[in-house]
MMTF fields as JSON, N, C-alpha, C and O atoms, coordinates in Angstrom:
{
  "mmtfVersion": "1.0.0",
  "mmtfProducer": "UNKNOWN",
  "numBonds": 339,
  "numAtoms": 340,
  "numGroups": 85,
  "numChains": 1,
  "numModels": 1,
  "chainsPerModel": [1],
  "groupsPerChain": [85],
  "chainIdList": ["A"],
  "bondAtomList": [4, 2, 8, 6, 12, 10, 16, 14, 20, 18, 24, 22, 28, 26, 32, 30, 36, 34, 40, 38, 44, 42, 48, 46, 52, 50, 56, 54, 60, 58, 64, 62, 68, 66, 72, 70, 76, 74, 80, 78, 84, 82, 88, 86, 92, 90, 96, 94, 100, 98, 104, 102, 108, 106, 112, 110, 116, 114, 120, 118, 124, 122, 128, 126, 132, 130, 136, 134, 140, 138, 144, 142, 148, 146, 152, 150, 156, 154, 160, 158, 164, 162, 168, 166, 172, 170, 176, 174, 180, 178, 184, 182, 188, 186, 192, 190, 196, 194, 200, 198, 204, 202, 208, 206, 212, 210, 216, 214, 220, 218, 224, 222, 228, 226, 232, 230, 236, 234, 240, 238, 244, 242, 248, 246, 252, 250, 256, 254, 260, 258, 264, 262, 268, 266, 272, 270, 276, 274, 280, 278, 284, 282, 288, 286, 292, 290, 296, 294, 300, 298, 304, 302, 308, 306, 312, 310, 316, 314, 320, 318, 324, 322, 328, 326, 332, 330, 336, 334],
  "bondOrderList": [1, 1, 1, 1, 1, 1, 1, 1, 1, 1, 1, 1, 1, 1, 1, 1, 1, 1, 1, 1, 1, 1, 1, 1, 1, 1, 1, 1, 1, 1, 1, 1, 1, 1, 1, 1, 1, 1, 1, 1, 1, 1, 1, 1, 1, 1, 1, 1, 1, 1, 1, 1, 1, 1, 1, 1, 1, 1, 1, 1, 1, 1, 1, 1, 1, 1, 1, 1, 1, 1, 1, 1, 1, 1, 1, 1, 1, 1, 1, 1, 1, 1, 1, 1],
  "groupList": [{"groupName": "MET", "atomNameList": ["N", "CA", "C", "O"], "elementList": ["N", "C", "C", "O"], "formalChargeList": [0, 0, 0, 0], "bondAtomList": [1, 0, 2, 1, 3, 2], "bondOrderList": [1, 1, 2], "singleLetterCode": "M", "chemCompType": "L-PEPTIDE LINKING"}, {"groupName": "ALA", "atomNameList": ["N", "CA", "C", "O"], "elementList": ["N", "C", "C", "O"], "formalChargeList": [0, 0, 0, 0], "bondAtomList": [1, 0, 2, 1, 3, 2], "bondOrderList": [1, 1, 2], "singleLetterCode": "A", "chemCompType": "L-PEPTIDE LINKING"}, {"groupName": "LYS", "atomNameList": ["N", "CA", "C", "O"], "elementList": ["N", "C", "C", "O"], "formalChargeList": [0, 0, 0, 0], "bondAtomList": [1, 0, 2, 1, 3, 2], "bondOrderList": [1, 1, 2], "singleLetterCode": "K", "chemCompType": "L-PEPTIDE LINKING"}, {"groupName": "VAL", "atomNameList": ["N", "CA", "C", "O"], "elementList": ["N", "C", "C", "O"], "formalChargeList": [0, 0, 0, 0], "bondAtomList": [1, 0, 2, 1, 3, 2], "bondOrderList": [1, 1, 2], "singleLetterCode": "V", "chemCompType": "L-PEPTIDE LINKING"}, {"groupName": "ASP", "atomNameList": ["N", "CA", "C", "O"], "elementList": ["N", "C", "C", "O"], "formalChargeList": [0, 0, 0, 0], "bondAtomList": [1, 0, 2, 1, 3, 2], "bondOrderList": [1, 1, 2], "singleLetterCode": "D", "chemCompType": "L-PEPTIDE LINKING"}, {"groupName": "GLY", "atomNameList": ["N", "CA", "C", "O"], "elementList": ["N", "C", "C", "O"], "formalChargeList": [0, 0, 0, 0], "bondAtomList": [1, 0, 2, 1, 3, 2], "bondOrderList": [1, 1, 2], "singleLetterCode": "G", "chemCompType": "PEPTIDE LINKING"}, {"groupName": "THR", "atomNameList": ["N", "CA", "C", "O"], "elementList": ["N", "C", "C", "O"], "formalChargeList": [0, 0, 0, 0], "bondAtomList": [1, 0, 2, 1, 3, 2], "bondOrderList": [1, 1, 2], "singleLetterCode": "T", "chemCompType": "L-PEPTIDE LINKING"}, {"groupName": "LEU", "atomNameList": ["N", "CA", "C", "O"], "elementList": ["N", "C", "C", "O"], "formalChargeList": [0, 0, 0, 0], "bondAtomList": [1, 0, 2, 1, 3, 2], "bondOrderList": [1, 1, 2], "singleLetterCode": "L", "chemCompType": "L-PEPTIDE LINKING"}, {"groupName": "GLU", "atomNameList": ["N", "CA", "C", "O"], "elementList": ["N", "C", "C", "O"], "formalChargeList": [0, 0, 0, 0], "bondAtomList": [1, 0, 2, 1, 3, 2], "bondOrderList": [1, 1, 2], "singleLetterCode": "E", "chemCompType": "L-PEPTIDE LINKING"}, {"groupName": "ARG", "atomNameList": ["N", "CA", "C", "O"], "elementList": ["N", "C", "C", "O"], "formalChargeList": [0, 0, 0, 0], "bondAtomList": [1, 0, 2, 1, 3, 2], "bondOrderList": [1, 1, 2], "singleLetterCode": "R", "chemCompType": "L-PEPTIDE LINKING"}, {"groupName": "GLN", "atomNameList": ["N", "CA", "C", "O"], "elementList": ["N", "C", "C", "O"], "formalChargeList": [0, 0, 0, 0], "bondAtomList": [1, 0, 2, 1, 3, 2], "bondOrderList": [1, 1, 2], "singleLetterCode": "Q", "chemCompType": "L-PEPTIDE LINKING"}, {"groupName": "PHE", "atomNameList": ["N", "CA", "C", "O"], "elementList": ["N", "C", "C", "O"], "formalChargeList": [0, 0, 0, 0], "bondAtomList": [1, 0, 2, 1, 3, 2], "bondOrderList": [1, 1, 2], "singleLetterCode": "F", "chemCompType": "L-PEPTIDE LINKING"}, {"groupName": "ILE", "atomNameList": ["N", "CA", "C", "O"], "elementList": ["N", "C", "C", "O"], "formalChargeList": [0, 0, 0, 0], "bondAtomList": [1, 0, 2, 1, 3, 2], "bondOrderList": [1, 1, 2], "singleLetterCode": "I", "chemCompType": "L-PEPTIDE LINKING"}, {"groupName": "SER", "atomNameList": ["N", "CA", "C", "O"], "elementList": ["N", "C", "C", "O"], "formalChargeList": [0, 0, 0, 0], "bondAtomList": [1, 0, 2, 1, 3, 2], "bondOrderList": [1, 1, 2], "singleLetterCode": "S", "chemCompType": "L-PEPTIDE LINKING"}, {"groupName": "PRO", "atomNameList": ["N", "CA", "C", "O"], "elementList": ["N", "C", "C", "O"], "formalChargeList": [0, 0, 0, 0], "bondAtomList": [1, 0, 2, 1, 3, 2], "bondOrderList": [1, 1, 2], "singleLetterCode": "P", "chemCompType": "L-PEPTIDE LINKING"}, {"groupName": "HIS", "atomNameList": ["N", "CA", "C", "O"], "elementList": ["N", "C", "C", "O"], "formalChargeList": [0, 0, 0, 0], "bondAtomList": [1, 0, 2, 1, 3, 2], "bondOrderList": [1, 1, 2], "singleLetterCode": "H", "chemCompType": "L-PEPTIDE LINKING"}],
  "groupTypeList": [0, 1, 2, 3, 4, 5, 1, 3, 3, 5, 1, 5, 6, 4, 7, 4, 8, 9, 10, 7, 4, 1, 1, 0, 1, 1, 5, 1, 9, 11, 12, 3, 13, 14, 5, 7, 6, 4, 14, 7, 1, 9, 1, 1, 9, 8, 9, 1, 12, 6, 11, 7, 14, 5, 3, 5, 6, 1, 1, 4, 12, 12, 9, 5, 7, 4, 7, 5, 7, 6, 15, 14, 9, 13, 13, 14, 14, 7, 14, 1, 1, 1, 13, 14, 9],
  "groupIdList": [1, 2, 3, 4, 5, 6, 7, 8, 9, 10, 11, 12, 13, 14, 15, 16, 17, 18, 19, 20, 21, 22, 23, 24, 25, 26, 27, 28, 29, 30, 31, 32, 33, 34, 35, 36, 37, 38, 39, 40, 41, 42, 43, 44, 45, 46, 47, 48, 49, 50, 51, 52, 53, 54, 55, 56, 57, 58, 59, 60, 61, 62, 63, 64, 65, 66, 67, 68, 69, 70, 71, 72, 73, 74, 75, 76, 77, 78, 79, 80, 81, 82, 83, 84, 85],
  "secStructList": [7, 6, 6, 1, 6, 6, 7, 7, 7, 3, 3, 7, 7, 7, 7, 1, 2, 2, 2, 2, 2, 2, 2, 2, 2, 6, 6, 7, 1, 3, 3, 3, 3, 1, 1, 7, 7, 2, 2, 2, 2, 2, 2, 2, 2, 2, 6, 6, 7, 3, 3, 3, 3, 3, 3, 7, 1, 2, 2, 2, 2, 2, 2, 2, 2, 2, 6, 6, 7, 7, 7, 7, 3, 3, 1, 1, 1, 1, 7, 4, 4, 4, 1, 7, 7],
  "xCoordList": [-200.263, -199.157, -199.347, -198.974, -199.911, -200.098, -201.046, -201.112, -201.775, -202.728, -202.129, -202.816, -200.862, -200.188, -199.81, -199.14, -200.234, -199.975, -198.473, -197.675, -198.108, -196.715, -195.869, -194.733, -196.391, -195.623, -195.634, -196.652, -194.51, -194.404, -194.025, -192.939, -194.918, -194.74, -194.212, -194.706, -193.202, -192.648, -192.656, -193.026, -192.247, -192.228, -191.0, -190.524, -190.502, -189.399, -189.375, -189.954, -188.813, -187.97, -188.832, -189.216, -189.14, -189.987, -189.135, -188.105, -189.582, -188.817, -189.54, -188.916, -190.868, -191.615, -192.877, -193.183, -193.593, -194.796, -195.884, -196.607, -196.012, -197.024, -196.772, -197.705, -195.52, -195.188, -195.353, -195.775, -195.029, -195.23, -196.703, -197.052, -197.567, -199.001, -199.532, -200.371, -199.041, -199.471, -199.006, -199.742, -197.796, -197.282, -198.123, -198.459, -198.456, -199.268, -200.666, -201.217, -201.233, -202.557, -202.545, -203.557, -201.391, -201.256, -200.922, -200.825, -200.747, -200.512, -199.083, -198.774, -198.197, -196.8, -196.704, -197.396, -195.827, -195.583, -194.234, -193.913, -193.432, -192.186, -191.884, -192.389, -191.048, -190.627, -189.108, -188.442, -188.583, -187.147, -186.901, -187.648, -185.853, -185.492, -183.984, -183.237, -183.524, -182.087, -181.311, -180.086, -182.007, -181.329, -182.208, -183.36, -181.65, -182.349, -182.73, -181.863, -184.04, -184.511, -185.363, -186.105, -185.251, -186.019, -187.527, -188.219, -188.071, -189.531, -190.042, -191.073, -189.335, -189.794, -189.643, -190.51, -188.556, -188.357, -189.447, -189.988, -189.767, -190.82, -192.178, -192.956, -192.462, -193.744, -193.87, -194.933, -192.797, -192.828, -193.051, -193.814, -192.385, -192.556, -193.992, -194.596, -194.544, -195.921, -196.927, -197.952, -196.623, -197.543, -197.225, -197.897, -196.217, -195.819, -195.515, -195.947, -194.76, -194.328, -192.803, -192.136, -192.264, -190.811, -190.215, -190.702, -189.151, -188.481, -187.029, -186.31, -186.597, -185.216, -184.52, -184.512, -183.939, -183.259, -181.841, -181.198, -181.364, -179.97, -179.102, -179.382, -178.058, -177.119, -175.713, -175.372, -174.907, -173.556, -172.476, -171.296, -172.87, -171.881, -172.372, -173.554, -171.452, -171.823, -172.77, -173.662, -172.579, -173.462, -174.898, -175.84, -175.066, -176.411, -177.045, -178.223, -176.266, -176.778, -177.199, -178.275, -176.371, -176.683, -177.919, -178.785, -178.008, -179.197, -180.44, -181.481, -180.348, -181.478, -181.893, -183.081, -180.905, -181.222, -181.893, -182.844, -181.405, -182.016, -183.461, -184.283, -183.764, -185.129, -185.995, -187.156, -185.437, -186.208, -186.183, -186.972, -185.281, -185.213, -184.36, -183.456, -184.655, -183.927, -183.376, -182.714, -183.633, -183.23, -182.503, -183.012, -181.331, -180.614, -180.036, -179.827, -179.781, -179.131, -178.019, -178.125, -176.974, -175.816, -176.132, -176.624, -175.844, -176.021, -174.999, -175.044, -174.105, -173.971, -173.537, -173.091, -173.665, -173.373, -171.926, -171.65, -171.002, -169.61, -169.263, -169.719, -168.465, -168.02, -167.273, -166.604, -167.377, -166.734, -165.231, -164.643, -164.608, -163.16, -162.778, -161.631, -163.734, -163.434, -163.784, -163.591, -164.297, -164.685, -163.476, -162.412, -163.633, -162.504, -162.138, -163.002, -160.889, -160.44, -160.247, -159.874],
  "yCoordList": [124.493, 124.914, 126.357, 126.693, 127.195, 128.59, 128.73, 129.79, 127.67, 127.723, 127.224, 127.206, 126.82, 126.366, 127.597, 128.5, 127.631, 128.776, 129.077, 128.209, 130.296, 130.737, 130.445, 130.911, 129.682, 129.354, 130.523, 131.193, 130.755, 131.731, 130.931, 130.355, 130.899, 130.053, 130.869, 131.955, 130.316, 130.912, 129.903, 128.745, 130.346, 129.456, 129.703, 130.833, 128.666, 128.75, 127.442, 126.478, 127.336, 128.327, 129.081, 128.516, 130.343, 131.143, 131.802, 132.409, 131.673, 132.202, 133.302, 134.047, 133.417, 134.407, 134.839, 134.328, 135.786, 136.326, 135.269, 135.301, 134.344, 133.29, 132.464, 132.159, 132.102, 131.328, 132.172, 131.656, 133.451, 134.353, 134.405, 134.284, 134.585, 134.654, 133.345, 133.36, 132.207, 130.908, 130.743, 130.218, 131.188, 131.094, 131.936, 131.497, 133.132, 134.001, 133.416, 133.486, 132.845, 132.236, 131.061, 130.76, 130.4, 129.269, 129.713, 128.881, 131.021, 131.524, 131.917, 132.231, 131.91, 132.285, 133.751, 134.615, 134.005, 135.378, 135.879, 137.053, 135.005, 135.408, 134.421, 133.299, 134.851, 133.949, 133.95, 134.909, 132.853, 132.672, 132.352, 131.588, 132.94, 132.69, 132.47, 133.035, 131.661, 131.421, 132.624, 132.668, 133.59, 134.76, 135.985, 135.92, 137.095, 138.382, 138.797, 139.045, 138.872, 139.393, 140.62, 140.674, 141.596, 142.829, 142.575, 143.108, 141.777, 141.576, 140.943, 141.363, 139.943, 139.296, 140.226, 140.255, 140.984, 141.939, 143.003, 143.347, 143.52, 144.546, 143.965, 144.612, 142.752, 142.114, 141.885, 142.117, 141.434, 141.207, 142.52, 142.575, 143.569, 144.881, 145.371, 145.869, 145.235, 145.669, 144.91, 145.459, 143.639, 142.809, 142.832, 142.172, 143.58, 143.741, 142.411, 142.168, 141.539, 140.278, 140.307, 140.806, 139.778, 139.731, 138.808, 137.699, 139.279, 138.544, 138.34, 139.302, 137.08, 136.738, 136.182, 134.971, 137.063, 136.59, 136.139, 136.654, 135.172, 134.783, 135.814, 136.206, 136.249, 137.212, 136.64, 135.994, 136.88, 136.349, 137.398, 137.093, 138.64, 139.717, 140.978, 141.114, 141.883, 143.182, 143.919, 144.64, 143.74, 144.388, 143.896, 144.68, 142.591, 142.051, 142.692, 143.047, 142.838, 143.448, 144.883, 145.3, 145.636, 147.04, 147.132, 147.976, 146.261, 146.261, 145.955, 146.579, 144.995, 144.681, 145.863, 146.141, 146.557, 147.752, 148.805, 149.452, 148.986, 149.935, 149.575, 150.447, 148.275, 147.803, 147.806, 147.401, 148.259, 148.353, 147.109, 146.994, 146.165, 144.932, 145.14, 145.976, 144.371, 144.528, 143.221, 143.233, 142.074, 140.779, 139.915, 138.855, 140.331, 139.448, 138.253, 138.315, 137.177, 136.019, 135.564, 135.692, 135.043, 134.623, 133.381, 132.38, 133.462, 132.31, 132.421, 133.394, 131.502, 130.265, 130.53, 131.632, 129.516, 129.744, 130.11, 130.739, 129.726, 130.094, 131.321, 131.449, 132.224, 133.356, 132.866, 131.835, 133.582, 133.179, 132.99, 132.087, 133.826, 133.734, 132.449, 132.008, 131.85, 130.643, 129.365, 128.264, 129.506, 128.33, 127.496, 128.035, 126.192, 125.323, 125.577, 125.882, 125.453, 125.692, 124.416, 124.424],
  "zCoordList": [-125.81, -124.963, -124.49, -123.365, -125.322, -124.944, -123.756, -123.134, -123.443, -122.331, -121.021, -120.0, -121.033, -119.818, -118.999, -119.5, -117.756, -116.889, -116.809, -116.457, -117.136, -117.048, -118.268, -118.348, -119.225, -120.428, -121.403, -121.576, -122.026, -123.115, -124.353, -124.424, -125.314, -126.486, -127.658, -127.963, -128.299, -129.504, -130.626, -130.432, -131.802, -132.96, -133.81, -133.919, -134.398, -135.335, -136.092, -135.593, -137.145, -137.79, -138.8, -139.824, -138.526, -139.404, -140.472, -140.18, -141.718, -142.847, -143.6, -144.356, -143.403, -144.175, -143.42, -142.342, -144.013, -143.368, -143.185, -142.189, -144.118, -143.997, -142.744, -142.0, -142.508, -141.317, -140.052, -139.017, -140.127, -138.992, -138.615, -137.441, -139.608, -139.338, -138.754, -137.853, -139.269, -138.743, -137.295, -136.459, -137.005, -135.631, -134.683, -133.583, -135.107, -134.26, -134.058, -132.959, -135.109, -135.003, -134.03, -133.397, -133.916, -132.997, -131.57, -130.668, -131.367, -130.02, -129.704, -128.554, -130.7, -130.45, -130.036, -130.573, -129.065, -128.622, -129.094, -128.91, -129.702, -130.343, -131.457, -131.459, -132.413, -133.482, -133.568, -133.178, -134.087, -134.265, -135.736, -136.348, -136.294, -137.676, -137.762, -136.963, -138.715, -138.826, -139.344, -139.228, -139.91, -140.453, -140.37, -139.938, -140.787, -140.736, -142.147, -142.985, -142.411, -143.687, -143.422, -142.442, -144.294, -144.127, -144.125, -143.257, -145.067, -145.049, -143.756, -143.229, -143.243, -142.008, -140.814, -139.94, -140.764, -139.667, -139.673, -138.622, -140.842, -140.934, -140.549, -139.849, -141.003, -140.678, -139.176, -138.6, -138.542, -137.101, -136.358, -135.393, -136.809, -136.161, -136.34, -135.39, -137.551, -137.81, -136.951, -136.548, -136.673, -135.895, -134.401, -133.608, -134.029, -132.617, -131.941, -130.815, -132.641, -132.053, -131.97, -132.876, -130.894, -130.728, -131.776, -131.994, -132.426, -133.498, -133.104, -132.834, -133.073, -132.735, -133.98, -134.199, -134.79, -135.994, -135.681, -134.766, -136.451, -136.342, -137.038, -138.171, -136.371, -136.956, -136.846, -135.855, -137.862, -137.867, -137.925, -137.752, -138.168, -138.299, -137.601, -137.286, -137.37, -136.801, -137.746, -137.297, -139.04, -140.015, -139.869, -139.987, -139.61, -139.37, -138.144, -138.161, -137.085, -135.854, -136.112, -135.682, -136.803, -137.101, -137.984, -137.754, -139.004, -139.863, -139.048, -139.253, -138.117, -137.252, -136.4, -136.24, -135.852, -135.055, -135.922, -135.484, -137.156, -138.082, -138.391, -138.671, -138.337, -138.597, -137.34, -137.387, -136.22, -134.987, -134.123, -133.186, -134.424, -133.638, -132.396, -132.382, -131.358, -130.097, -129.546, -128.509, -130.219, -129.676, -130.706, -131.07, -131.187, -132.111, -131.357, -130.146, -132.078, -131.464, -132.392, -133.611, -131.824, -132.594, -133.419, -132.898, -134.703, -135.591, -136.707, -137.46, -136.849, -136.099, -134.665, -134.346, -133.786, -132.37, -132.066, -131.044, -132.937, -132.722, -133.546, -134.682, -132.996, -133.82, -135.045, -134.989, -136.141, -137.383, -137.195, -137.79, -136.38, -136.166, -135.416, -135.49, -134.695, -133.925, -134.686, -134.17, -135.91, -136.679, -137.046, -137.349, -137.019, -137.416, -138.868, -139.69, -139.172, -140.561, -141.288, -142.461]
}
């Protein structure tokens, strides 16, 4: 897929450095994870690959910014306040 003209290939669901390295070896240019972990964020930054971690709170977003991340994504997709009770 990485050889398709104009395609940008990513990989998920990456949970650790081993999966990050395998994704990069397969040609991924970004990775997606269901959550934000410091080891995976640091590894992605060290390897200069875009990391899209799932964040559920403002604290997660701030922690991601502190770790040098620029592309958080909402996870779960609905805000916690809108979750069914």
